[in-house]
VEXROLO-522329 format. One record per residue: x, y negated, z of N, C-alpha, C in turn; residue number from 0. Coordinates in steps of 0.1 Angstrom, whole numbers. Last residue first. Example, Ala and Ser with C-alpha at 12.3 -4.5 7.8 and 13.67 -1.06 7.14 Angstrom:
@n_u=128&n_v=22&n_w=71&ca_u=137&ca_v=11&ca_w=71&c_u=129&c_v=0&c_w=79&pos=1;
@n_u=132&n_v=57&n_w=78&ca_u=123&ca_v=45&ca_w=78&c_u=132&c_v=33&c_w=78&pos=0;
//
This chain:
@n_u=-56&n_v=104&n_w=1&ca_u=-46&ca_v=101&ca_w=-5&c_u=-34&c_v=104&c_w=0&pos=150;
@n_u=-86&n_v=128&n_w=1&ca_u=-75&ca_v=121&ca_w=10&c_u=-65&c_v=117&c_w=-1&pos=149;
@n_u=-119&n_v=118&n_w=-5&ca_u=-104&ca_v=124&ca_w=-15&c_u=-93&c_v=116&c_w=-6&pos=148;
@n_u=-147&n_v=128&n_w=15&ca_u=-135&ca_v=118&ca_w=9&c_u=-125&c_v=124&c_w=4&pos=147;
@n_u=-161&n_v=146&n_w=31&ca_u=-161&ca_v=146&ca_w=16&c_u=-150&c_v=137&c_w=8&pos=146;
@n_u=-166&n_v=138&n_w=55&ca_u=-165&ca_v=152&ca_w=54&c_u=-161&c_v=154&c_w=37&pos=145;
@n_u=-173&n_v=109&n_w=59&ca_u=-160&ca_v=115&ca_w=64&c_u=-155&c_v=130&c_w=61&pos=144;
@n_u=-196&n_v=111&n_w=43&ca_u=-182&ca_v=104&ca_w=34&c_u=-171&c_v=110&c_w=43&pos=143;
@n_u=-214&n_v=120&n_w=61&ca_u=-213&ca_v=128&ca_w=47&c_u=-199&c_v=124&c_w=42&pos=142;
@n_u=-214&n_v=106&n_w=81&ca_u=-209&ca_v=119&ca_w=82&c_u=-205&c_v=123&c_w=71&pos=141;
@n_u=-225&n_v=82&n_w=68&ca_u=-209&ca_v=81&ca_w=74&c_u=-203&c_v=96&c_w=75&pos=140;
@n_u=-251&n_v=91&n_w=64&ca_u=-240&ca_v=87&ca_w=51&c_u=-228&c_v=89&c_w=56&pos=139;
@n_u=-259&n_v=94&n_w=92&ca_u=-257&ca_v=104&ca_w=82&c_u=-252&c_v=103&c_w=69&pos=138;
@n_u=-253&n_v=67&n_w=100&ca_u=-247&ca_v=76&ca_w=105&c_u=-247&c_v=90&c_w=98&pos=137;
@n_u=-278&n_v=56&n_w=83&ca_u=-259&ca_v=50&ca_w=80&c_u=-249&c_v=61&c_w=89&pos=136;
@n_u=-300&n_v=77&n_w=74&ca_u=-295&ca_v=67&ca_w=85&c_u=-281&c_v=64&c_w=81&pos=135;
@n_u=-312&n_v=96&n_w=57&ca_u=-320&ca_v=91&ca_w=69&c_u=-313&c_v=77&c_w=75&pos=134;
@n_u=-309&n_v=100&n_w=25&ca_u=-303&ca_v=100&ca_w=36&c_u=-312&c_v=91&c_w=44&pos=133;
@n_u=-323&n_v=109&n_w=1&ca_u=-328&ca_v=115&ca_w=10&c_u=-318&c_v=112&c_w=23&pos=132;
@n_u=-328&n_v=99&n_w=-28&ca_u=-320&ca_v=93&ca_w=-20&c_u=-328&c_v=98&c_w=-7&pos=131;
@n_u=-335&n_v=101&n_w=-64&ca_u=-338&ca_v=108&ca_w=-51&c_u=-327&c_v=103&c_w=-41&pos=130;
@n_u=-333&n_v=94&n_w=-89&ca_u=-342&ca_v=89&ca_w=-82&c_u=-343&c_v=93&c_w=-70&pos=129;
@n_u=-307&n_v=105&n_w=-101&ca_u=-322&ca_v=112&ca_w=-105&c_u=-333&c_v=104&c_w=-97&pos=128;
@n_u=-290&n_v=93&n_w=-88&ca_u=-292&ca_v=90&ca_w=-104&c_u=-303&c_v=94&c_w=-110&pos=127;
@n_u=-291&n_v=105&n_w=-64&ca_u=-295&ca_v=92&ca_w=-64&c_u=-296&c_v=85&c_w=-79&pos=126;
@n_u=-280&n_v=132&n_w=-56&ca_u=-291&ca_v=131&ca_w=-68&c_u=-297&c_v=117&c_w=-68&pos=125;
@n_u=-260&n_v=129&n_w=-38&ca_u=-256&ca_v=132&ca_w=-53&c_u=-267&c_v=130&c_w=-64&pos=124;
@n_u=-261&n_v=109&n_w=-11&ca_u=-269&ca_v=121&ca_w=-16&c_u=-266&c_v=119&c_w=-34&pos=123;
@n_u=-240&n_v=92&n_w=-9&ca_u=-242&ca_v=104&ca_w=4&c_u=-254&c_v=112&c_w=-2&pos=122;
@n_u=-218&n_v=84&n_w=-33&ca_u=-230&ca_v=85&ca_w=-28&c_u=-231&c_v=97&c_w=-18&pos=121;
@n_u=-189&n_v=65&n_w=-25&ca_u=-194&ca_v=76&ca_w=-29&c_u=-207&c_v=76&c_w=-27&pos=120;
@n_u=-166&n_v=50&n_w=-11&ca_u=-171&ca_v=47&ca_w=-22&c_u=-179&c_v=61&c_w=-28&pos=119;
@n_u=-159&n_v=36&n_w=21&ca_u=-159&ca_v=49&ca_w=15&c_u=-169&c_v=43&c_w=1&pos=118;
@n_u=-130&n_v=18&n_w=31&ca_u=-143&ca_v=15&ca_w=22&c_u=-146&c_v=30&c_w=17&pos=117;
@n_u=-109&n_v=27&n_w=48&ca_u=-116&ca_v=14&ca_w=51&c_u=-128&c_v=9&c_w=44&pos=116;
@n_u=-92&n_v=51&n_w=69&ca_u=-103&ca_v=47&ca_w=57&c_u=-109&c_v=33&c_w=59&pos=115;
@n_u=-59&n_v=43&n_w=76&ca_u=-72&ca_v=46&ca_w=80&c_u=-84&c_v=44&c_w=70&pos=114;
@n_u=-33&n_v=38&n_w=71&ca_u=-40&ca_v=48&ca_w=61&c_u=-54&c_v=51&c_w=64&pos=113;
@n_u=-27&n_v=26&n_w=104&ca_u=-20&ca_v=31&ca_w=90&c_u=-28&c_v=44&c_w=82&pos=112;
@n_u=-36&n_v=22&n_w=125&ca_u=-43&ca_v=19&ca_w=116&c_u=-39&c_v=24&c_w=102&pos=111;
@n_u=-19&n_v=31&n_w=144&ca_u=-33&ca_v=41&ca_w=142&c_u=-41&c_v=36&c_w=131&pos=110;
@n_u=16&n_v=30&n_w=133&ca_u=5&ca_v=25&ca_w=139&c_u=-9&c_v=34&c_w=137&pos=109;
@n_u=38&n_v=43&n_w=124&ca_u=33&ca_v=34&ca_w=115&c_u=21&c_v=27&c_w=121&pos=108;
@n_u=45&n_v=62&n_w=145&ca_u=57&ca_v=50&ca_w=138&c_u=50&c_v=38&c_w=131&pos=107;
@n_u=23&n_v=76&n_w=149&ca_u=31&ca_v=68&ca_w=163&c_u=43&c_v=60&c_w=158&pos=106;
@n_u=14&n_v=83&n_w=124&ca_u=9&ca_v=75&ca_w=131&c_u=17&c_v=68&c_w=144&pos=105;
@n_u=27&n_v=104&n_w=110&ca_u=36&ca_v=95&ca_w=115&c_u=27&c_v=82&c_w=122&pos=104;
@n_u=6&n_v=120&n_w=93&ca_u=11&ca_v=123&ca_w=105&c_u=18&c_v=113&c_w=113&pos=103;
@n_u=8&n_v=107&n_w=69&ca_u=-5&ca_v=108&ca_w=76&c_u=-2&c_v=115&c_w=90&pos=102;
@n_u=30&n_v=107&n_w=58&ca_u=23&ca_v=93&ca_w=62&c_u=12&c_v=97&c_w=67&pos=101;
@n_u=34&n_v=136&n_w=56&ca_u=45&ca_v=128&ca_w=67&c_u=36&c_v=113&c_w=66&pos=100;
@n_u=19&n_v=142&n_w=34&ca_u=16&ca_v=146&ca_w=49&c_u=22&c_v=138&c_w=62&pos=99;
@n_u=30&n_v=129&n_w=16&ca_u=18&ca_v=124&ca_w=19&c_u=13&c_v=130&c_w=30&pos=98;
@n_u=58&n_v=144&n_w=13&ca_u=54&ca_v=130&ca_w=17&c_u=43&c_v=126&c_w=21&pos=97;
@n_u=46&n_v=167&n_w=7&ca_u=51&ca_v=170&ca_w=23&c_u=53&c_v=154&c_w=24&pos=96;
@n_u=39&n_v=168&n_w=-18&ca_u=29&ca_v=170&ca_w=-4&c_u=34&c_v=167&c_w=10&pos=95;
@n_u=53&n_v=140&n_w=-32&ca_u=54&ca_v=154&ca_w=-28&c_u=42&c_v=157&c_w=-20&pos=94;
@n_u=37&n_v=119&n_w=-57&ca_u=47&ca_v=123&ca_w=-46&c_u=45&c_v=134&c_w=-42&pos=93;
@n_u=33&n_v=100&n_w=-83&ca_u=29&ca_v=112&ca_w=-78&c_u=41&c_v=115&c_w=-67&pos=92;
@n_u=28&n_v=72&n_w=-97&ca_u=37&ca_v=77&ca_w=-84&c_u=35&c_v=86&c_w=-78&pos=91;
@n_u=5&n_v=72&n_w=-115&ca_u=20&ca_v=67&ca_w=-119&c_u=28&c_v=69&c_w=-111&pos=90;
@n_u=-17&n_v=77&n_w=-103&ca_u=-12&ca_v=89&ca_w=-110&c_u=2&c_v=86&c_w=-115&pos=89;
@n_u=-27&n_v=53&n_w=-91&ca_u=-21&ca_v=62&ca_w=-82&c_u=-13&c_v=74&c_w=-93&pos=88;
@n_u=-20&n_v=26&n_w=-113&ca_u=-29&ca_v=35&ca_w=-107&c_u=-22&c_v=48&c_w=-101&pos=87;
@n_u=1&n_v=-1&n_w=-107&ca_u=-1&ca_v=10&ca_w=-115&c_u=-15&c_v=19&c_w=-107&pos=86;
@n_u=-7&n_v=-34&n_w=-106&ca_u=-4&ca_v=-22&ca_w=-98&c_u=-9&c_v=-11&c_w=-107&pos=85;
@n_u=9&n_v=-65&n_w=-115&ca_u=-1&ca_v=-55&ca_w=-120&c_u=5&c_v=-41&c_w=-113&pos=84;
@n_u=16&n_v=-101&n_w=-111&ca_u=17&ca_v=-85&ca_w=-106&c_u=7&c_v=-77&c_w=-110&pos=83;
@n_u=32&n_v=-129&n_w=-121&ca_u=23&ca_v=-118&ca_w=-125&c_u=24&c_v=-102&c_w=-118&pos=82;
@n_u=46&n_v=-153&n_w=-101&ca_u=51&ca_v=-140&ca_w=-107&c_u=36&c_v=-131&c_w=-108&pos=81;
@n_u=44&n_v=-178&n_w=-90&ca_u=36&ca_v=-177&ca_w=-99&c_u=40&c_v=-162&c_w=-106&pos=80;
@n_u=58&n_v=-188&n_w=-66&ca_u=68&ca_v=-186&ca_w=-80&c_u=57&c_v=-182&c_w=-90&pos=79;
@n_u=41&n_v=-180&n_w=-43&ca_u=50&ca_v=-192&ca_w=-43&c_u=55&c_v=-192&c_w=-60&pos=78;
@n_u=29&n_v=-155&n_w=-46&ca_u=23&ca_v=-163&ca_w=-40&c_u=30&c_v=-180&c_w=-42&pos=77;
@n_u=50&n_v=-136&n_w=-61&ca_u=34&ca_v=-136&ca_w=-66&c_u=29&c_v=-152&c_w=-59&pos=76;
@n_u=73&n_v=-140&n_w=-43&ca_u=71&ca_v=-141&ca_w=-58&c_u=58&c_v=-145&c_w=-68&pos=75;
@n_u=63&n_v=-135&n_w=-19&ca_u=69&ca_v=-147&ca_w=-23&c_u=67&c_v=-151&c_w=-39&pos=74;
@n_u=56&n_v=-107&n_w=-26&ca_u=48&ca_v=-115&ca_w=-19&c_u=50&c_v=-130&c_w=-22&pos=73;
@n_u=83&n_v=-97&n_w=-32&ca_u=74&ca_v=-96&ca_w=-41&c_u=61&c_v=-106&c_w=-37&pos=72;
@n_u=99&n_v=-100&n_w=-6&ca_u=102&ca_v=-108&ca_w=-19&c_u=91&c_v=-111&c_w=-30&pos=71;
@n_u=85&n_v=-82&n_w=9&ca_u=86&ca_v=-98&ca_w=13&c_u=87&c_v=-105&c_w=-1&pos=70;
@n_u=88&n_v=-59&n_w=-5&ca_u=75&ca_v=-65&ca_w=-3&c_u=74&c_v=-78&c_w=0&pos=69;
@n_u=115&n_v=-55&n_w=-4&ca_u=110&ca_v=-59&ca_w=-16&c_u=96&c_v=-66&c_w=-14&pos=68;
@n_u=121&n_v=-52&n_w=24&ca_u=125&ca_v=-65&ca_w=16&c_u=120&c_v=-69&c_w=5&pos=67;
@n_u=106&n_v=-27&n_w=25&ca_u=103&ca_v=-36&ca_w=33&c_u=108&c_v=-53&c_w=26&pos=66;
@n_u=124&n_v=-12&n_w=9&ca_u=110&ca_v=-15&ca_w=3&c_u=103&c_v=-27&c_w=13&pos=65;
@n_u=149&n_v=-6&n_w=13&ca_u=147&ca_v=-13&ca_w=5&c_u=133&c_v=-20&c_w=2&pos=64;
@n_u=161&n_v=-4&n_w=47&ca_u=153&ca_v=2&ca_w=38&c_u=151&c_v=-9&c_w=25&pos=63;
@n_u=177&n_v=-9&n_w=70&ca_u=185&ca_v=-8&ca_w=57&c_u=176&c_v=-1&c_w=46&pos=62;
@n_u=171&n_v=-33&n_w=95&ca_u=162&ca_v=-26&ca_w=84&c_u=170&c_v=-22&c_w=73&pos=61;
@n_u=192&n_v=-46&n_w=104&ca_u=180&ca_v=-44&ca_w=113&c_u=172&c_v=-33&c_w=104&pos=60;
@n_u=212&n_v=-50&n_w=82&ca_u=216&ca_v=-43&ca_w=98&c_u=203&c_v=-41&c_w=106&pos=59;
@n_u=195&n_v=-63&n_w=64&ca_u=202&ca_v=-47&ca_w=65&c_u=206&c_v=-41&c_w=76&pos=58;
@n_u=185&n_v=-87&n_w=61&ca_u=179&ca_v=-78&ca_w=74&c_u=184&c_v=-63&c_w=71&pos=57;
@n_u=201&n_v=-98&n_w=42&ca_u=196&ca_v=-105&ca_w=55&c_u=194&c_v=-96&c_w=66&pos=56;
@n_u=199&n_v=-80&n_w=21&ca_u=210&ca_v=-82&ca_w=30&c_u=210&c_v=-90&c_w=42&pos=55;
@n_u=172&n_v=-84&n_w=15&ca_u=177&ca_v=-71&ca_w=16&c_u=188&c_v=-72&c_w=28&pos=54;
@n_u=170&n_v=-112&n_w=7&ca_u=164&ca_v=-110&ca_w=19&c_u=168&c_v=-90&c_w=24&pos=53;
@n_u=190&n_v=-112&n_w=-15&ca_u=192&ca_v=-121&ca_w=-4&c_u=184&c_v=-115&c_w=9&pos=52;
@n_u=175&n_v=-92&n_w=-34&ca_u=188&ca_v=-92&ca_w=-29&c_u=194&c_v=-98&c_w=-19&pos=51;
@n_u=153&n_v=-110&n_w=-38&ca_u=151&ca_v=-96&ca_w=-29&c_u=166&c_v=-89&c_w=-24&pos=50;
@n_u=160&n_v=-130&n_w=-49&ca_u=155&ca_v=-133&ca_w=-37&c_u=154&c_v=-119&c_w=-29&pos=49;
@n_u=167&n_v=-120&n_w=-73&ca_u=177&ca_v=-128&ca_w=-66&c_u=173&c_v=-128&c_w=-52&pos=48;
@n_u=146&n_v=-111&n_w=-81&ca_u=154&ca_v=-98&ca_w=-80&c_u=167&c_v=-104&c_w=-71&pos=47;
@n_u=129&n_v=-134&n_w=-86&ca_u=123&ca_v=-120&ca_w=-76&c_u=136&c_v=-114&c_w=-72&pos=46;
@n_u=143&n_v=-146&n_w=-103&ca_u=143&ca_v=-152&ca_w=-93&c_u=139&c_v=-140&c_w=-81&pos=45;
@n_u=139&n_v=-127&n_w=-129&ca_u=152&ca_v=-130&ca_w=-121&c_u=152&c_v=-135&c_w=-107&pos=44;
@n_u=111&n_v=-132&n_w=-128&ca_u=116&ca_v=-120&ca_w=-126&c_u=129&c_v=-120&c_w=-120&pos=43;
@n_u=111&n_v=-158&n_w=-138&ca_u=105&ca_v=-155&ca_w=-126&c_u=109&c_v=-140&c_w=-121&pos=42;
@n_u=126&n_v=-154&n_w=-164&ca_u=131&ca_v=-166&ca_w=-149&c_u=124&c_v=-160&c_w=-139&pos=41;
@n_u=127&n_v=-122&n_w=-175&ca_u=123&ca_v=-137&ca_w=-174&c_u=128&c_v=-143&c_w=-163&pos=40;
@n_u=122&n_v=-91&n_w=-187&ca_u=134&ca_v=-103&ca_w=-181&c_u=128&c_v=-117&c_w=-186&pos=39;
@n_u=94&n_v=-72&n_w=-173&ca_u=101&ca_v=-81&ca_w=-186&c_u=111&c_v=-92&c_w=-181&pos=38;
@n_u=94&n_v=-44&n_w=-157&ca_u=90&ca_v=-56&ca_w=-158&c_u=99&c_v=-61&c_w=-171&pos=37;
@n_u=83&n_v=-17&n_w=-139&ca_u=86&ca_v=-21&ca_w=-153&c_u=83&c_v=-36&c_w=-154&pos=36;
@n_u=95&n_v=5&n_w=-112&ca_u=93&ca_v=-11&ca_w=-115&c_u=92&c_v=-12&c_w=-132&pos=35;
@n_u=97&n_v=28&n_w=-90&ca_u=89&ca_v=27&ca_w=-103&c_u=87&c_v=11&c_w=-105&pos=34;
@n_u=113&n_v=25&n_w=-68&ca_u=118&ca_v=35&ca_w=-82&c_u=108&c_v=34&c_w=-89&pos=33;
@n_u=98&n_v=11&n_w=-49&ca_u=109&ca_v=5&ca_w=-58&c_u=117&c_v=12&c_w=-70&pos=32;
@n_u=67&n_v=13&n_w=-45&ca_u=77&ca_v=20&ca_w=-48&c_u=89&c_v=16&c_w=-57&pos=31;
@n_u=55&n_v=-12&n_w=-23&ca_u=53&ca_v=-7&ca_w=-37&c_u=68&c_v=1&c_w=-36&pos=30;
@n_u=31&n_v=-22&n_w=2&ca_u=48&ca_v=-20&ca_w=-2&c_u=46&c_v=-9&c_w=-15&pos=29;
@n_u=4&n_v=-40&n_w=-1&ca_u=10&ca_v=-24&ca_w=1&c_u=25&c_v=-29&c_w=-4&pos=28;
@n_u=-17&n_v=-58&n_w=14&ca_u=-8&ca_v=-61&ca_w=3&c_u=4&c_v=-51&c_w=7&pos=27;
@n_u=-32&n_v=-55&n_w=34&ca_u=-37&ca_v=-51&ca_w=23&c_u=-26&c_v=-52&c_w=13&pos=26;
@n_u=-18&n_v=-71&n_w=56&ca_u=-17&ca_v=-57&ca_w=56&c_u=-24&c_v=-51&c_w=42&pos=25;
@n_u=-5&n_v=-103&n_w=46&ca_u=-16&ca_v=-93&ca_w=49&c_u=-15&c_v=-77&c_w=47&pos=24;
@n_u=24&n_v=-117&n_w=59&ca_u=18&ca_v=-109&ca_w=45&c_u=7&c_v=-100&c_w=50&pos=23;
@n_u=37&n_v=-124&n_w=81&ca_u=30&ca_v=-132&ca_w=72&c_u=22&c_v=-128&c_w=60&pos=22;
@n_u=52&n_v=-102&n_w=90&ca_u=40&ca_v=-106&ca_w=100&c_u=30&c_v=-117&c_w=90&pos=21;
@n_u=73&n_v=-98&n_w=76&ca_u=63&ca_v=-90&ca_w=70&c_u=51&c_v=-94&c_w=79&pos=20;
@n_u=93&n_v=-116&n_w=83&ca_u=84&ca_v=-122&ca_w=71&c_u=73&c_v=-113&c_w=71&pos=19;
@n_u=108&n_v=-99&n_w=104&ca_u=100&ca_v=-112&ca_w=107&c_u=87&c_v=-112&c_w=97&pos=18;
@n_u=100&n_v=-65&n_w=100&ca_u=109&ca_v=-75&ca_w=95&c_u=99&c_v=-88&c_w=99&pos=17;
@n_u=101&n_v=-32&n_w=112&ca_u=95&ca_v=-45&ca_w=112&c_u=104&c_v=-58&c_w=108&pos=16;
@n_u=116&n_v=-10&n_w=118&ca_u=112&ca_v=-12&ca_w=108&c_u=105&c_v=-23&c_w=103&pos=15;
@n_u=121&n_v=-9&n_w=146&ca_u=134&ca_v=-9&ca_w=135&c_u=130&c_v=-11&c_w=123&pos=14;
@n_u=95&n_v=-8&n_w=155&ca_u=103&ca_v=-20&ca_w=158&c_u=114&c_v=-19&c_w=149&pos=13;
@n_u=68&n_v=3&n_w=143&ca_u=80&ca_v=7&ca_w=147&c_u=87&c_v=-3&c_w=145&pos=12;
@n_u=44&n_v=-4&n_w=127&ca_u=45&ca_v=-10&ca_w=140&c_u=60&c_v=-6&c_w=146&pos=11;
@n_u=45&n_v=-10&n_w=94&ca_u=44&ca_v=-1&ca_w=104&c_u=45&c_v=-8&c_w=117&pos=10;
@n_u=25&n_v=-18&n_w=68&ca_u=33&ca_v=-25&ca_w=79&c_u=33&c_v=-19&c_w=90&pos=9;
@n_u=25&n_v=4&n_w=46&ca_u=19&ca_v=-8&ca_w=48&c_u=29&c_v=-18&c_w=57&pos=8;
@n_u=27&n_v=32&n_w=24&ca_u=32&ca_v=26&ca_w=34&c_u=26&c_v=10&c_w=35&pos=7;
@n_u=22&n_v=44&n_w=-1&ca_u=14&ca_v=43&ca_w=8&c_u=16&c_v=35&c_w=22&pos=6;
@n_u=29&n_v=22&n_w=-28&ca_u=34&ca_v=32&ca_w=-22&c_u=25&c_v=33&c_w=-8&pos=5;
@n_u=22&n_v=15&n_w=-65&ca_u=17&ca_v=14&ca_w=-48&c_u=24&c_v=23&c_w=-40&pos=4;
@n_u=43&n_v=5&n_w=-91&ca_u=36&ca_v=16&ca_w=-83&c_u=30&c_v=14&c_w=-68&pos=3;
@n_u=40&n_v=-24&n_w=-107&ca_u=47&ca_v=-19&ca_w=-97&c_u=37&c_v=-6&c_w=-96&pos=2;
@n_u=51&n_v=-50&n_w=-136&ca_u=41&ca_v=-36&ca_w=-130&c_u=48&c_v=-31&c_w=-121&pos=1;
@n_u=51&n_v=-82&n_w=-140&ca_u=56&ca_v=-71&ca_w=-134&c_u=46&c_v=-62&c_w=-129&pos=0;
//
């Protein structure tokens, strides 16, 4: 199954949190259920049945499709051997308003939501020419915080 990553992980807002979400690592993102590519086979059929059951089990508590799909996808991958491939970000281009909402809503999603975890860049862009004039980790971190690409 091919899926497109969604920015939402595990929000702290009580109306959105589902019991089984606690068992799934934060790093396992929700996916955009509007962007799914799959081959019709028994594992996928089982995933879709599990999703339907999970969705309706929690519908009165959480009427959104993505949290229940996250639970079902995790179960499918961990217990049923479902192969999962995540499309790169260009396969799920969202509006600027949607991205801004994700950044603004820390009061609903939690302060850790979309917090930078790993910076992958050179603090001195001349490193490939043999020059690296960064004096400290603090200096490198300051450079990264000013120059990272926001998702």
